[in-house]
C-alpha positions in Angstrom: -26.4 82.2 -54.3 -29.1 79.5 -54.4 -28.8 79.4 -58.2 -25.1 79.1 -58.0 -25.4 76.2 -55.5 -27.6 74.2 -57.9 -25.1 74.8 -60.7 -22.2 73.7 -58.6 -24.0 70.5 -57.5 -24.5 69.7 -61.2 -20.9 70.4 -61.9 -19.9 68.0 -59.1 -22.3 65.4 -60.4 -24.1 65.3 -57.0 -27.9 64.8 -57.2 -30.2 67.5 -56.2 -34.0 67.7 -56.4 -35.8 68.5 -59.7 -35.8 72.2 -60.1 -34.8 75.3 -62.1 -32.4 78.2 -61.3 -31.7 81.7 -62.5 -35.5 82.6 -62.7 -35.8 86.3 -63.2 -39.1 86.7 -65.2 -42.7 85.5 -64.7 -42.6 83.9 -68.1 -39.7 81.7 -67.2 -41.2 81.0 -63.8 -44.5 79.7 -65.2 -42.9 77.8 -68.1 -40.3 76.1 -65.9 -42.6 75.3 -63.1 -45.4 73.9 -65.3 -42.9 71.6 -67.0 -41.4 70.5 -63.7 -44.8 69.7 -62.2 -45.7 67.7 -65.3 -42.5 65.7 -65.3 -42.8 65.1 -61.5 -46.5 64.8 -61.0 -46.1 62.8 -57.8 -44.3 65.7 -56.1 -46.9 67.5 -54.0 -45.0 70.6 -52.9 -42.6 73.0 -54.6 -40.2 75.3 -52.8 -39.1 78.8 -54.0 -35.8 80.3 -52.8 -34.6 83.9 -53.3 -31.0 83.8 -54.3 -29.4 86.0 -51.7 -31.7 85.6 -48.7 -30.6 83.9 -45.6 -32.2 80.7 -44.5 -36.0 80.3 -44.6 -36.5 84.1 -44.8 -36.4 83.9 -48.5 -38.6 80.7 -48.9 -42.1 80.2 -50.2 -44.1 77.1 -50.9 -46.8 76.0 -53.3 -48.9 72.8 -52.9 -50.1 71.4 -56.2 -53.3 70.2 -54.6 -54.5 73.8 -55.3 -54.3 73.1 -59.1 -57.9 72.2 -60.2 -56.5 69.7 -62.7 -54.4 67.7 -60.2 -56.8 64.8 -60.0 -57.3 64.6 -63.7 -53.5 64.8 -64.3 -52.9 61.8 -62.0 -55.6 59.8 -63.9 -53.9 60.6 -67.1 -50.6 59.4 -65.7 -52.2 56.1 -64.7 -53.9 55.8 -68.1 -50.6 56.1 -70.1 -48.7 53.9 -67.7 -45.1 53.2 -68.9 -45.6 55.6 -71.8 -46.1 58.6 -69.5 -42.5 59.6 -69.8 -43.0 60.3 -73.5 -43.4 64.1 -74.2 -46.5 63.5 -76.4 -48.2 61.7 -73.5 -47.7 64.6 -71.2 -48.6 67.4 -73.6 -52.3 67.8 -72.6 -51.5 67.8 -68.9 -48.7 70.3 -69.4 -51.0 72.6 -71.4 -53.7 72.5 -68.7 -51.2 73.1 -65.9 -49.7 76.1 -67.8 -53.2 77.6 -67.9 -54.1 77.1 -64.3 -50.7 77.8 -62.7 -50.5 81.7 -62.6 -53.9 82.0 -60.8 -53.1 79.1 -58.4 -49.8 80.6 -57.4 -51.3 84.1 -56.8 -54.1 82.7 -54.6 -52.4 79.9 -52.7 -48.5 80.2 -52.7 -47.3 81.0 -49.2 -44.2 82.9 -48.0 -42.7 81.3 -44.9 -41.7 84.7 -43.5 -44.9 86.8 -43.2 -43.2 89.7 -41.6 -40.8 90.1 -44.6 -43.3 89.1 -47.3 -46.9 89.3 -46.2 -48.4 88.5 -49.6 -47.3 86.4 -52.6 -47.2 89.4 -54.9 -44.6 91.1 -52.6 -42.6 87.9 -52.4 -42.7 87.4 -56.2 -41.5 91.0 -56.9 -38.4 90.4 -54.8 -37.9 86.9 -56.1 -37.8 88.0 -59.7 -35.7 91.1 -59.0 -33.0 89.2 -57.2 -33.4 85.9 -59.1 -34.1 82.6 -57.4 -34.7 78.9 -57.8 -37.7 76.6 -57.6 -37.3 73.0 -56.6 -39.2 69.9 -55.6 -39.8 69.0 -51.9 -39.0 65.3 -51.5 -42.1 63.1 -52.1 -41.9 61.6 -48.6 -43.6 62.0 -45.2 -40.3 61.8 -43.4 -37.4 63.9 -44.5 -34.2 64.6 -42.6 -31.7 67.4 -43.3 -28.0 66.5 -42.8 -25.4 69.2 -42.7 -21.7 68.5 -43.6 -19.1 71.1 -42.5 -15.7 71.0 -44.1 -12.7 73.1 -44.7 -10.8 73.7 -47.9 -7.2 74.7 -47.1 -4.9 76.8 -49.3 -2.8 73.7 -50.1 -6.0 72.1 -51.5 -6.4 69.7 -48.6 -10.0 69.1 -47.7 -11.0 68.1 -44.1 -14.6 67.0 -43.2 -15.1 68.4 -39.7 -18.6 67.1 -38.9 -21.8 65.5 -40.1 -24.9 66.5 -38.2 -28.7 66.0 -38.3 -30.7 69.2 -38.1 -33.5 69.8 -35.6 -36.3 72.1 -36.8 -38.7 74.3 -34.8 -40.7 75.5 -37.8 -40.4 74.4 -41.4 -36.9 75.0 -42.7 -35.9 76.8 -39.5 -32.9 75.2 -37.7 -33.0 75.2 -33.9 -30.3 72.6 -33.1 -28.4 69.5 -34.2 -27.6 66.0 -33.3 -24.0 64.9 -33.8 -23.0 62.7 -35.4 -25.8 62.2 -37.9 -27.5 58.9 -37.9 -29.8 59.3 -41.0 -27.7 57.9 -43.9 -24.5 55.9 -44.7 -21.7 58.3 -43.8 -19.6 57.1 -46.8 -22.3 58.4 -49.2 -22.1 61.8 -47.5 -18.4 61.8 -47.6 -18.2 60.9 -51.3 -20.8 63.6 -52.2 -19.2 66.3 -50.0 -15.7 65.7 -51.4 -17.0 65.9 -54.9 -18.5 69.3 -54.1 -15.2 70.4 -52.5 -13.4 69.4 -55.7 -15.8 71.5 -57.7 -15.3 74.4 -55.3 -11.5 74.2 -55.6 -11.9 74.7 -59.4 -13.5 78.1 -58.6 -10.6 79.0 -56.2 -12.8 78.7 -53.1 -10.8 78.4 -49.8 -12.2 78.2 -46.3 -15.1 76.8 -44.4 -18.0 75.3 -46.4 -21.3 74.0 -45.2 -23.5 71.6 -47.4 -27.1 70.5 -46.6 -28.4 67.2 -47.8 -32.0 65.9 -47.7 -32.4 62.2 -47.0 -35.7 60.3 -47.4 -37.5 57.2 -48.7 -40.0 57.8 -51.5 -43.5 57.0 -50.2 -44.7 55.8 -53.6 -42.0 53.2 -54.1 -41.7 50.0 -52.1 -38.3 48.8 -51.0 -36.7 51.8 -52.7 -33.2 52.9 -51.9 -32.8 55.8 -49.6 -32.5 59.0 -51.6 -30.1 61.9 -50.9 -30.4 65.3 -52.5 -28.0 68.2 -52.1 -30.1 71.2 -51.1 -28.0 74.1 -50.0 -24.4 75.4 -49.9 -23.0 78.1 -47.6 -19.5 79.5 -47.8 -19.2 80.5 -44.2 -18.5 79.5 -40.7 -21.9 78.3 -39.3 -23.5 77.4 -36.1 -23.2 73.6 -36.7 -19.5 73.9 -37.2 -19.0 76.1 -34.1 -21.1 73.8 -31.9 -19.5 70.6 -33.1 -15.9 71.9 -32.6 -16.8 73.1 -29.1 -18.4 69.7 -28.3 -15.3 67.8 -29.6 -12.9 70.0 -27.7 -14.7 69.7 -24.4 -15.3 66.0 -24.6 -11.9 65.1 -25.8 -13.3 63.3 -28.9 -12.5 63.1 -32.5 -14.8 62.8 -35.5 -14.1 60.1 -38.1 -15.9 60.9 -41.4 -15.2 57.5 -42.9 -17.3 55.8 -40.2 -19.4 58.8 -39.2 -18.5 58.2 -35.5 -17.5 60.5 -32.7 -15.2 58.7 -30.3 -12.9 59.5 -27.4 -9.3 60.0 -28.2 -8.5 57.0 -25.9 -9.6 54.6 -28.6 -6.3 55.4 -30.3 -4.3 54.7 -27.1 -6.3 51.7 -26.0 -7.8 50.0 -29.1 -8.7 46.8 -27.1 -10.6 48.6 -24.4 -14.2 47.3 -24.0 -15.4 50.7 -22.7 -18.0 52.5 -24.9 -15.9 55.2 -26.5 -18.6 56.5 -28.8 -20.3 59.8 -28.0 -23.5 61.4 -29.2 -24.3 65.1 -28.8 -27.5 67.2 -28.9 -26.6 70.8 -29.5 -28.3 74.2 -29.9 -27.3 77.8 -29.7 -30.9 79.0 -30.4 -32.4 78.5 -26.9 -34.3 81.7 -26.0 -36.1 82.7 -22.8 -36.9 86.2 -21.7 -36.6 85.3 -18.0 -32.9 84.4 -18.4 -32.3 88.2 -18.4 -33.3 88.5 -14.8 -31.1 85.6 -13.6 -27.5 86.2 -12.8 -25.1 83.6 -14.2 -23.8 82.5 -10.8 -27.3 81.8 -9.6 -28.1 80.0 -12.8 -25.2 77.6 -12.4 -25.9 77.0 -8.8 -29.4 76.1 -9.8 -28.1 73.6 -12.4 -25.7 72.1 -9.8 -28.6 71.6 -7.4 -30.4 69.6 -10.0 -27.4 67.5 -11.0 -26.9 69.3 -14.3 -23.1 69.2 -14.9 -20.3 67.8 -16.9 -17.9 64.9 -16.2 -14.5 65.6 -17.6 -13.3 62.1 -17.0 -16.0 60.4 -19.0 -16.7 63.2 -21.5 -20.5 63.1 -20.8 -22.9 65.6 -19.4 -24.1 69.2 -20.1 -22.2 72.2 -21.3 -23.8 75.7 -21.6 -22.8 78.3 -24.1 -23.3 81.9 -23.0 -24.2 83.3 -26.4 -25.4 86.7 -25.3 -23.7 88.2 -22.3 -25.5 91.6 -22.7 -29.2 90.8 -23.0 -28.7 87.3 -21.5 -32.0 86.0 -23.0 -30.3 83.4 -25.1 -28.1 80.4 -24.3 -26.6 77.4 -26.0 -26.5 73.9 -24.6 -24.6 70.7 -25.6 -25.6 67.4 -24.0 -23.2 64.5 -24.5 -23.7 60.8 -23.7 -22.8 57.3 -25.0 -26.0 56.9 -27.0 -28.3 59.3 -28.8 -31.4 58.5 -26.8 -29.8 59.4 -23.5 -28.4 62.6 -24.9 -31.9 63.6 -26.2 -33.5 62.8 -22.9 -30.8 64.8 -21.1 -31.4 67.8 -23.4 -35.2 67.6 -22.8 -35.0 67.2 -19.1 -32.5 70.1 -18.8 -34.9 72.4 -20.7 -37.8 71.4 -18.3 -35.6 72.1 -15.2 -34.4 75.5 -16.5 -37.9 76.5 -17.5 -39.4 75.5 -14.2 -36.7 77.3 -12.1 -36.8 80.6 -14.0 -40.5 80.8 -14.7 -42.8 81.6 -11.8 -46.5 80.9 -12.4 -47.2 84.6 -13.0 -44.3 85.2 -15.4 -43.7 82.4 -17.9 -41.8 84.7 -20.2 -41.3 84.5 -24.0 -39.4 81.4 -25.0 -39.0 78.7 -27.5 -38.4 75.9 -25.1 -41.7 74.2 -25.9 -41.0 74.2 -29.6 -37.5 72.8 -29.0 -38.9 70.1 -26.6 -41.5 69.1 -29.2 -38.9 68.5 -31.8 -36.6 66.6 -29.5 -39.6 64.4 -28.5 -40.2 63.6 -32.2 -36.6 62.6 -32.7 -36.6 60.6 -29.4 -39.7 58.7 -30.5 -38.1 57.9 -33.8 -34.8 56.7 -32.3 -36.7 54.6 -29.8 -38.7 52.9 -32.6 -35.4 52.3 -34.5 -33.8 50.8 -31.5 -36.8 48.5 -31.0 -36.7 47.5 -34.7 -32.9 46.8 -34.5 -33.4 44.7 -31.3 -36.1 42.5 -32.9 -34.3 42.2 -36.3 
């Protein structure tokens, strides 16, 4: 559960965002959240998670700009300066937030899944009946979510299978991954992941484990160290694990958690080779287009071949498609592999454009998420281009 994940992170001594778990009453919700807001006054958004819901379906958010006392509370913090951390300095602000919070939540808190929970009152009823957590969203304009997949074997051996950056179509909704992750030092991820695995072993957990981390720089602190918060834990075989293992198998690569790199196996045979043996993958099994259902697979692959979309087994680069739904045929997976992340991203984007153009006549565009995926890839591509320019001038 979401509450159990936060307890396990604490047990493993791995940092997670400010928050509270095991909330089952309105009284506890208001008391915990008012104290959290007071102690973390610079956090602008708080996230609610229902314990046993899957993904963003059980999420809701609350922006504290809707608290009438927000401006006054910030002025009080500045007035007290270094003394703000003292409980007596925060008391008045806490009292005022406690008074305003129930009404502010009722009128402005938003469920991320309107179909499941159209109104806050409906969400709150389920939240309290099943229990849940409330936790801070990172105080940053740029947050990346990294997933680490690992396996705990019956002999207590732990193997880290991948480290991937998530791609999001909508807030907290994963539509793909880039592999390997390039957001944070892989050794920090490895250390935190292994600590979580050790905590899980004490609870006799065996099998596949997926851990999500949030990485960011605090916007209110100059020259601050990059932060990393553990945010979610799933005891199951997930999409990221399945995609990364398929990508490694097809490309003939191995993943090295110590360095965070994906490299061709030939690096072991020819260590002095000057050839670029690193590989970067962009992967998704969430590509949906209603017009795919009217295209037979042989025709689809002929179309790809005509546009030069294919895979080179010798170099371990190119495009691999995953036929995720052979019945309805309205969903496919795609893995694009190259020697650098920018090229893989551009390949992924160009392939989506070609497929959409070929299967979408002007009068029948179909229902699809290609534009959403392309927009997210464009964002990441812009960021990687900026980073490459910065590295080149450094």
